[in-house]
Structure formats: structure tokens, C-alpha cells
C-alpha positions in Angstrom: 33.2 46.4 103.1 31.1 49.2 104.9 27.6 50.4 103.5 27.7 54.3 103.2 24.8 55.7 105.1 24.1 58.2 102.2 22.9 55.3 100.3 25.5 55.8 97.4 27.5 52.5 97.6 30.1 50.9 99.8 33.6 52.0 101.3 36.6 50.0 101.6 39.3 51.1 104.1 42.6 50.6 102.2 46.3 51.5 102.8 48.6 53.5 100.8 52.3 53.2 100.1 53.8 56.5 98.5 57.4 57.2 97.3 59.5 60.4 97.7 61.7 60.3 94.6 64.9 62.7 95.3 65.7 64.7 92.2 68.7 64.7 90.1 69.3 68.3 90.8 70.0 69.7 94.3 67.8 73.0 93.4 64.7 70.8 92.5 62.3 69.7 95.3 61.6 65.8 95.9 58.4 64.5 94.1 55.9 62.3 95.4 54.0 59.4 93.7 51.8 56.7 94.7 53.7 53.3 94.9 51.0 50.7 95.9 47.7 50.1 97.6 47.3 47.5 100.4 43.9 45.8 100.6 43.6 46.8 104.2 45.2 49.4 106.4 48.7 48.4 107.9 49.1 48.3 111.7 51.9 50.9 111.1 51.5 54.5 112.0 50.9 56.9 109.1 54.2 58.1 107.6 56.3 55.2 108.6 59.4 55.0 106.5 59.5 51.5 104.7 62.9 51.8 103.2 64.9 53.0 100.2 65.1 51.7 96.8 67.4 53.8 94.5 66.4 57.3 94.7 63.0 56.4 96.0 62.3 56.5 99.7 58.9 54.5 100.5 56.4 55.5 103.2 53.2 54.1 104.6 51.0 57.1 104.1 48.1 55.7 106.2 44.6 54.4 105.7 42.3 55.7 102.8 38.8 55.3 102.1 38.0 53.8 98.7 34.4 54.6 97.9 32.3 52.5 95.4 29.4 54.4 93.8 26.4 52.6 92.4 26.0 55.2 89.4 29.6 54.4 88.3 29.2 50.5 87.9 29.8 50.7 84.1 33.2 52.5 84.6 34.1 50.0 87.1 33.3 47.1 84.9 35.2 48.7 82.0 38.2 48.9 84.4 37.9 45.3 85.5 37.6 44.1 81.9 41.1 45.4 81.0 42.7 42.4 82.8 44.8 44.9 84.7 42.6 47.0 86.7 43.9 50.0 88.2 43.4 52.5 91.0 43.8 56.3 90.5 45.6 58.2 93.4 45.5 61.9 93.5 48.0 63.4 95.9 48.2 67.2 96.7 50.7 69.7 98.4 49.8 70.1 102.0 52.1 72.9 102.9 53.3 71.3 106.4 54.7 67.9 107.4 54.1 65.7 105.7 54.4 67.8 102.6 51.6 65.9 100.6 48.1 64.9 101.5 46.0 62.0 100.2 43.1 63.7 98.2 41.4 60.6 96.8 41.7 57.0 95.5 39.2 55.8 93.0 38.8 52.9 91.0 36.6 54.9 88.3 38.8 55.6 85.3 36.5 58.6 84.3 37.0 60.3 87.6 40.7 59.5 87.4 40.9 61.2 84.2 39.1 64.2 85.4 41.4 64.5 88.4 44.5 64.4 86.1 43.1 67.5 84.4 43.4 69.4 87.7 47.0 71.3 87.6 47.2 71.2 91.6 46.8 67.4 91.6 49.4 64.7 91.1 47.3 61.8 89.9 49.0 58.4 89.1 47.7 54.9 88.8 48.6 51.9 90.8 47.8 48.3 90.1 44.6 47.2 92.1 45.3 44.2 94.4 43.5 41.0 93.8 41.4 41.6 97.0 40.0 44.8 96.0 39.3 43.8 92.5 37.1 40.9 93.9 35.3 43.2 96.0 34.6 45.5 93.1 33.5 42.6 91.0 31.0 41.6 93.7 29.9 45.2 94.0 29.2 45.6 90.2 27.5 42.1 90.0 25.3 43.4 93.1 24.5 46.9 91.7 24.9 47.4 88.1 21.8 48.0 85.9 22.5 48.4 82.2 21.2 51.6 80.9 20.6 52.5 77.3 22.4 55.7 75.8 20.0 58.5 75.6 21.2 61.2 73.4 19.3 64.4 74.4 18.0 66.6 71.7 17.8 70.5 72.0 14.4 72.0 72.3 12.8 73.5 69.3 13.0 77.4 69.5 9.6 78.9 69.6 8.2 80.2 66.4 8.9 84.0 66.0 6.0 86.1 65.4 5.3 87.0 61.7 5.8 90.7 61.9 5.9 92.9 58.7 8.0 96.0 58.5 5.5 98.1 60.0 4.9 95.6 63.0 1.7 94.0 62.0 
């Protein structure tokens, strides 16, 4: 795991496997979805075909940076506490070959949910490998600071001047 020079946290280099699902209609375009995350990048070149299973053709999409941010440790902790931690992968149309690009991989459930709200993004979850979960757990243990919930209150509006009908 590499420390980030910007000071926000650490970055892991992982590998991504995607699947191209052939549609049942010949007029529809194939759909792409993440299939798995590898704890380390593979030695294979990006977009290496890995085989076909049913209507899904699998590819090694290449290495991807997985960033851990110190400000998101509470969300990471909640993800790990589920017992089946997940990673969120956002894929987007590239307009060239390969027809998709990897936008982001995150372990933060809140960021994953926010990405899912963007219409142009194809966001899906994949199981978090044990090695990544262990690295994330160590990151949370080293950087988590419990913060009390603070509810902001609106400022009071300044009192309006007491004016009569004639402006006095």
C-alpha cells in the first residue's frame, strides 16, 4: 500500500475483471459489468480475454487504484462490519476500443451510492477480497477518529427594525 503525497490516505493497486454480457436480442448492445477484483494487478495485459461462461465473456480490464481516505474511515468500518464487505466499481462508456472505461473503484458505501445516482455511470458491487479487507481493516485501525455527531443550527435572522406606517 502506498502513502499518498497529498496526505489524504493510502492507495492500493488492484486488478479488475469485467464481463461483457451478450443480450438476448440481436438489436441490443452488449452490457458490461464488473465481475471481480484481484488483490494485486495481474501480469496479463489490459483487456486480455479470460474465457466465456454462458453469455458472459470475461476480460482482465487492467490495474486500478483503490484509494483509502482518512475522512471516510467510519464508512469503511461500517462496510467491514457487514461480514460481507463490498467494493463499488463504476464503469462508463468510452466511445472507443475498449468500449468502456473504469471510472472508480471504492470501498466507501456512501460514495458507491452517490455514483449509482449518476445516469451515465454503470455502478455495481463485487465482493471484497480477503487481502483488501485486511488492508482496509488495518487502515481503519490506524486512522479512525470517532467524531461526535454535530447538528448544525440555522443562524437567527437579525431583528427587523421596528417601523411604523410613517417610517418612524
